C-alpha positions as CSV (number, residue, x, y, z in Angstrom):
1,X,-8.1,38.6,-10.4
2,X,-4.7,37.1,-11.1
3,X,-4.5,35.7,-7.5
4,X,-7.8,33.9,-7.9
5,X,-6.6,32.4,-11.2
6,X,-3.4,31.3,-9.5
7,X,-5.4,29.7,-6.6
8,X,-7.6,27.9,-9.1
9,X,-4.5,26.6,-10.9
10,X,-2.9,25.4,-7.7
11,X,-6.2,23.6,-6.7
12,X,-6.3,22.0,-10.1
13,X,-2.7,20.8,-9.8
14,X,-3.4,19.4,-6.3
15,X,-6.4,17.5,-7.6
16,X,-4.4,16.3,-10.6
17,X,-1.7,14.9,-8.3
18,X,-4.3,13.2,-6.0
19,X,-6.0,11.6,-9.0
20,X,-2.7,10.5,-10.5
21,X,-1.8,8.9,-7.1
22,X,-5.2,7.1,-6.9
23,X,-4.8,5.8,-10.5
24,X,-1.3,4.4,-9.8
25,X,-2.6,2.7,-6.6
26,X,-5.6,1.3,-8.4
27,X,-3.3,-0.1,-11.2
28,X,-1.0,-1.7,-8.7
29,X,-3.9,-3.2,-6.7
30,X,-5.5,-4.6,-9.9
31,X,-2.2,-6.1,-11.0
32,X,-1.7,-7.6,-7.6
33,X,-5.2,-9.2,-7.6
34,X,-4.7,-10.5,-11.2
35,X,-1.4,-12.1,-10.2
36,X,-3.0,-13.6,-7.1
37,X,-5.9,-15.0,-9.1
38,X,-3.6,-16.5,-11.7
39,X,-1.5,-18.1,-8.9
40,X,-4.7,-19.6,-7.3
41,X,-5.8,-21.0,-10.7
42,X,-2.3,-22.4,-11.3
43,X,-2.2,-24.1,-7.9
44,X,-5.7,-25.6,-8.4
45,X,-4.5,-27.1,-11.7
């Protein structure tokens, strides 16, 4: 019983880590695109 709970917890932690990594990457990508778009607009004006 306890081993199953431990496995579930490990799995949860693994997924939490994966999700956190994706969120960070998504934020960086969004920030990069925003800066790029602002630069394009600035260069047009």
